[in-house]
MMTF fields as JSON, N, C-alpha, C and O atoms, coordinates in Angstrom:
{
  "mmtfVersion": "1.0.0",
  "mmtfProducer": "UNKNOWN",
  "numBonds": 307,
  "numAtoms": 308,
  "numGroups": 77,
  "numChains": 1,
  "numModels": 1,
  "chainsPerModel": [1],
  "groupsPerChain": [77],
  "chainIdList": ["A"],
  "bondAtomList": [4, 2, 8, 6, 12, 10, 16, 14, 20, 18, 24, 22, 28, 26, 32, 30, 36, 34, 40, 38, 44, 42, 48, 46, 52, 50, 56, 54, 60, 58, 64, 62, 68, 66, 72, 70, 76, 74, 80, 78, 84, 82, 88, 86, 92, 90, 96, 94, 100, 98, 104, 102, 108, 106, 112, 110, 116, 114, 120, 118, 124, 122, 128, 126, 132, 130, 136, 134, 140, 138, 144, 142, 148, 146, 152, 150, 156, 154, 160, 158, 164, 162, 168, 166, 172, 170, 176, 174, 180, 178, 184, 182, 188, 186, 192, 190, 196, 194, 200, 198, 204, 202, 208, 206, 212, 210, 216, 214, 220, 218, 224, 222, 228, 226, 232, 230, 236, 234, 240, 238, 244, 242, 248, 246, 252, 250, 256, 254, 260, 258, 264, 262, 268, 266, 272, 270, 276, 274, 280, 278, 284, 282, 288, 286, 292, 290, 296, 294, 300, 298, 304, 302],
  "bondOrderList": [1, 1, 1, 1, 1, 1, 1, 1, 1, 1, 1, 1, 1, 1, 1, 1, 1, 1, 1, 1, 1, 1, 1, 1, 1, 1, 1, 1, 1, 1, 1, 1, 1, 1, 1, 1, 1, 1, 1, 1, 1, 1, 1, 1, 1, 1, 1, 1, 1, 1, 1, 1, 1, 1, 1, 1, 1, 1, 1, 1, 1, 1, 1, 1, 1, 1, 1, 1, 1, 1, 1, 1, 1, 1, 1, 1],
  "groupList": [{"groupName": "UNK", "atomNameList": ["N", "CA", "C", "O"], "elementList": ["N", "C", "C", "O"], "formalChargeList": [0, 0, 0, 0], "bondAtomList": [1, 0, 2, 1, 3, 2], "bondOrderList": [1, 1, 2], "singleLetterCode": "X", "chemCompType": "L-PEPTIDE LINKING"}],
  "groupTypeList": [0, 0, 0, 0, 0, 0, 0, 0, 0, 0, 0, 0, 0, 0, 0, 0, 0, 0, 0, 0, 0, 0, 0, 0, 0, 0, 0, 0, 0, 0, 0, 0, 0, 0, 0, 0, 0, 0, 0, 0, 0, 0, 0, 0, 0, 0, 0, 0, 0, 0, 0, 0, 0, 0, 0, 0, 0, 0, 0, 0, 0, 0, 0, 0, 0, 0, 0, 0, 0, 0, 0, 0, 0, 0, 0, 0, 0],
  "groupIdList": [1, 2, 3, 4, 5, 6, 7, 8, 9, 10, 11, 12, 13, 14, 15, 16, 17, 18, 19, 20, 21, 22, 23, 24, 25, 26, 27, 28, 29, 30, 31, 32, 33, 34, 35, 36, 37, 38, 39, 40, 41, 42, 43, 44, 45, 46, 47, 48, 49, 50, 51, 52, 53, 54, 55, 56, 57, 58, 59, 60, 61, 62, 63, 64, 65, 66, 67, 68, 69, 70, 71, 72, 73, 74, 75, 76, 77],
  "secStructList": [7, 6, 6, 6, 2, 2, 2, 2, 2, 2, 2, 2, 2, 2, 2, 2, 2, 2, 2, 2, 2, 2, 2, 2, 2, 2, 2, 2, 2, 2, 2, 6, 7, 2, 2, 2, 2, 2, 2, 2, 2, 2, 2, 2, 2, 7, 2, 2, 2, 2, 2, 2, 2, 2, 2, 2, 2, 2, 2, 2, 2, 2, 7, 7, 7, 7, 7, 7, 6, 6, 7, 1, 7, 7, 7, 7, 7],
  "xCoordList": [-52.19, -50.977, -49.772, -48.672, -49.961, -48.859, -48.288, -47.143, -49.065, -48.604, -47.529, -46.644, -47.593, -46.68, -45.353, -44.4, -45.26, -44.05, -42.817, -41.781, -42.865, -41.669, -41.247, -40.053, -42.215, -41.891, -41.259, -40.33, -41.772, -41.193, -39.78, -38.899, -39.568, -38.227, -37.257, -36.111, -37.71, -36.869, -36.542, -35.392, -37.538, -37.304, -36.395, -35.53, -36.582, -35.717, -34.284, -33.345, -34.115, -32.764, -32.078, -30.887, -32.831, -32.28, -31.87, -30.818, -32.701, -32.384, -31.124, -30.303, -30.96, -29.763, -28.515, -27.489, -28.603, -27.446, -27.084, -25.905, -28.065, -27.78, -27.215, -26.315, -27.737, -27.196, -25.747, -24.924, -25.443, -24.068, -23.126, -22.003, -23.56, -22.722, -22.519, -21.437, -23.55, -23.424, -22.422, -21.577, -22.514, -21.569, -20.145, -19.211, -19.975, -18.654, -18.085, -16.899, -18.92, -18.453, -17.996, -16.963, -18.747, -18.332, -17.046, -16.173, -16.921, -15.728, -14.486, -13.441, -14.608, -13.466, -13.106, -11.922, -14.085, -13.789, -13.132, -12.223, -13.585, -13.033, -11.579, -10.752, -11.27, -9.906, -9.035, -7.81, -9.626, -8.843, -8.259, -7.205, -8.893, -8.352, -8.688, -8.14, -9.56, -9.978, -8.937, -8.941, -8.053, -7.078, -6.138, -5.811, -5.701, -4.783, -5.423, -4.783, -6.663, -7.37, -7.623, -7.401, -8.082, -8.366, -7.096, -7.105, -6.017, -4.757, -4.267, -3.74, -4.434, -4.013, -4.86, -4.341, -6.158, -7.034, -6.631, -6.536, -6.394, -6.042, -4.682, -4.473, -3.77, -2.46, -2.583, -1.863, -3.483, -3.628, -4.421, -4.05, -5.51, -6.426, -6.431, -6.912, -5.916, -5.88, -4.487, -4.278, -3.567, -2.168, -1.972, -1.217, -2.623, -2.437, -3.065, -2.522, -4.189, -4.828, -3.957, -3.833, -3.358, -2.494, -1.269, -0.855, -0.698, 0.469, 0.107, 0.871, -1.055, -1.492, -1.727, -1.387, -2.29, -2.517, -1.194, -1.094, -0.188, 1.117, 1.752, 2.373, 1.603, 2.153, 1.46, 2.113, 0.141, -0.613, -0.226, -0.064, -0.079, 0.293, 1.701, 1.938, 2.619, 3.987, 4.015, 4.746, 3.23, 3.171, 2.592, 3.067, 1.573, 0.965, 1.933, 1.9, 2.776, 3.731, 4.876, 5.407, 5.275, 6.438, 6.098, 7.001, 4.82, 4.453, 4.714, 4.413, 5.273, 5.434, 4.537, 4.259, 4.089, 3.232, 3.967, 5.114, 3.305, 3.906, 3.722, 2.671, 4.753, 4.654, 3.839, 3.756, 3.256, 2.48, 3.43, 4.506, 3.069, 3.932, 4.088, 5.063, 3.134, 3.203, 3.991, 4.123, 4.507, 5.227, 4.322, 3.174, 4.819, 3.999, 2.814, 2.856, 1.775, 0.551, 0.789, 1.278, 0.433, 0.525, -0.768, -1.297, -1.259, -2.484, -2.153, -1.167, -2.98, -2.822, -4.001, -5.132, -3.722, -4.803, -5.144, -6.033],
  "yCoordList": [58.887, 58.258, 58.695, 58.817, 58.93, 59.29, 60.663, 60.939, 61.539, 62.891, 62.86, 63.715, 61.906, 61.846, 61.176, 61.325, 60.457, 59.696, 60.597, 60.264, 61.714, 62.561, 63.128, 63.246, 63.477, 64.01, 62.935, 63.211, 61.713, 60.617, 60.298, 60.001, 60.362, 60.12, 61.221, 60.937, 62.462, 63.573, 63.447, 63.621, 63.148, 62.978, 61.797, 61.881, 60.688, 59.53, 59.819, 59.408, 60.519, 60.896, 61.812, 61.661, 62.763, 63.665, 62.889, 63.153, 61.929, 61.107, 60.286, 60.138, 59.754, 58.962, 59.841, 59.445, 61.028, 61.935, 62.357, 62.354, 62.718, 63.126, 61.961, 62.153, 60.766, 59.595, 59.326, 58.993, 59.471, 59.262, 60.315, 59.989, 61.553, 62.606, 62.403, 62.673, 61.932, 61.644, 60.517, 60.602, 59.465, 58.362, 58.846, 58.465, 59.68, 60.197, 61.042, 60.938, 61.878, 62.705, 61.836, 62.115, 60.796, 59.9, 59.176, 59.018, 58.741, 58.028, 58.917, 58.483, 60.148, 61.065, 61.432, 61.512, 61.653, 61.991, 60.831, 61.033, 59.618, 58.44, 58.23, 57.864, 58.456, 58.265, 59.484, 59.378, 60.632, 61.84, 62.433, 63.066, 62.255, 62.726, 64.162, 64.712, 64.778, 66.134, 67.171, 68.277, 66.851, 67.823, 68.308, 69.494, 67.429, 67.822, 68.742, 69.677, 68.495, 69.325, 70.709, 71.721, 70.751, 72.04, 72.817, 74.047, 72.135, 72.827, 73.551, 74.659, 72.946, 73.607, 74.85, 75.874, 74.765, 75.921, 77.036, 78.197, 76.679, 77.699, 78.316, 79.505, 77.527, 78.075, 79.131, 80.13, 78.92, 79.851, 81.095, 82.205, 80.924, 82.04, 82.602, 83.715, 81.868, 82.345, 82.068, 81.092, 82.909, 82.662, 82.62, 81.78, 83.492, 83.489, 82.256, 81.706, 81.821, 80.61, 79.391, 78.508, 79.346, 78.216, 78.199, 77.136, 79.353, 79.414, 78.958, 78.235, 79.379, 78.957, 77.447, 76.794, 76.899, 75.454, 74.696, 73.672, 75.181, 74.527, 74.574, 73.601, 75.693, 75.804, 74.852, 74.201, 74.769, 73.88, 72.428, 71.649, 72.062, 70.691, 70.36, 69.262, 71.288, 71.06, 70.946, 70.123, 71.76, 71.705, 70.382, 69.811, 69.899, 68.626, 67.463, 66.489, 67.551, 66.474, 66.453, 65.38, 67.589, 67.603, 67.451, 67.333, 67.454, 67.299, 65.877, 64.912, 65.762, 64.464, 64.432, 65.48, 63.274, 63.213, 63.728, 63.361, 64.561, 65.132, 64.178, 63.553, 64.071, 63.246, 63.977, 65.205, 63.215, 63.785, 64.413, 63.865, 65.545, 66.153, 65.27, 65.411, 64.358, 63.481, 62.211, 61.387, 62.029, 60.803, 59.814, 60.135, 58.615, 57.63, 57.165, 57.2, 56.737, 56.301, 54.941, 54.009, 54.849, 53.586, 53.365, 54.272, 52.147, 51.831, 51.544, 50.876, 52.052, 51.767, 50.944, 51.125, 50.05, 49.2, 49.553, 48.941],
  "zCoordList": [-19.14, -18.658, -19.478, -18.94, -20.757, -21.638, -21.346, -21.704, -20.696, -20.393, -19.301, -19.291, -18.4, -17.259, -17.578, -16.813, -18.661, -18.978, -19.121, -18.545, -19.852, -19.94, -18.58, -18.302, -17.741, -16.418, -15.533, -14.774, -15.637, -14.875, -15.352, -14.545, -16.661, -17.192, -16.754, -16.408, -16.769, -16.332, -14.846, -14.445, -14.041, -12.604, -12.311, -11.439, -13.037, -12.856, -13.261, -12.579, -14.36, -14.794, -13.797, -13.522, -13.257, -12.243, -10.998, -10.416, -10.59, -9.416, -9.658, -8.753, -10.856, -11.17, -11.133, -10.58, -11.719, -11.731, -10.316, -9.961, -9.5, -8.124, -7.308, -6.49, -7.529, -6.84, -7.22, -6.368, -8.505, -8.963, -8.386, -8.002, -8.32, -7.743, -6.247, -5.725, -5.556, -4.128, -3.906, -3.014, -4.712, -4.603, -4.882, -4.175, -5.907, -6.248, -5.109, -4.799, -4.483, -3.37, -2.198, -1.589, -1.881, -0.789, -1.137, -0.284, -2.362, -2.804, -2.707, -2.223, -3.166, -3.144, -1.714, -1.386, -0.862, 0.534, 1.26, 2.066, 0.978, 1.641, 1.243, 2.078, -0.009, -0.477, -0.251, -0.319, 0.014, 0.249, -1.01, -0.949, -2.135, -3.399, -3.731, -4.686, -2.982, -3.306, -2.9, -3.441, -1.974, -1.492, -2.569, -2.613, -3.429, -4.494, -5.506, -5.987, -5.833, -6.802, -6.214, -6.879, -4.985, -4.362, -4.061, -4.105, -3.759, -3.493, -4.744, -4.648, -5.901, -7.142, -7.404, -7.849, -7.13, -7.301, -6.347, -6.743, -5.085, -4.096, -4.399, -4.159, -4.919, -5.258, -6.352, -6.333, -7.298, -8.415, -8.036, -8.419, -7.286, -7.073, -5.658, -5.442, -4.707, -3.318, -2.762, -2.043, -3.091, -2.728, -1.218, -0.729, -0.471, 0.984, 1.614, 2.572, 1.093, 1.615, 1.344, 2.193, 0.167, -0.173, 0.744, 1.206, 1.003, 1.887, 3.297, 3.937, 3.777, 5.103, 5.137, 6.124, 4.095, 4.015, 4.061, 4.737, 3.359, 3.36, 4.747, 5.176, 5.448, 6.8, 7.762, 8.578, 7.667, 8.549, 8.283, 9.222, 7.024, 6.678, 7.171, 7.675, 7.031, 7.507, 9.027, 9.576, 9.698, 11.159, 11.639, 12.621, 10.951, 11.336, 11.122, 11.873, 10.128, 9.855, 10.855, 11.139, 11.395, 12.265, 13.744, 14.572, 14.088, 15.498, 15.966, 15.263, 17.15, 17.787, 19.017, 19.601, 19.412, 20.596, 21.831, 22.085, 22.572, 23.772, 24.946, 25.09, 25.785, 26.979, 28.043, 28.05, 28.917, 30.002, 31.015, 31.254, 31.618, 32.626, 33.866, 34.604, 34.1, 35.268, 35.013, 35.918, 33.841, 33.508, 32.815, 32.509, 32.561, 31.867, 32.716, 33.945, 32.036, 32.731, 33.375, 32.737, 34.65, 35.378, 36.145, 36.788, 36.061, 36.804, 38.258, 38.569, 39.127, 40.545, 41.028, 40.579, 41.936, 42.447, 43.856, 44.448]
}
């Protein structure tokens, strides 16, 4: 029984670390905090990717909802 204890401790520690990293990934995605960190990386090492990201973000901010060509929606009975 004593031979398995170090392996069980190693496996348990690995499970705890992976669980903590999984929780952290969900937390960061839910709050949206990863964008700022990745944007700084892309600005430094991928200049064209960073520029494209800035254009896409600016485009998404300036879009307004388009009206339907048929006019406003009305229910008919």
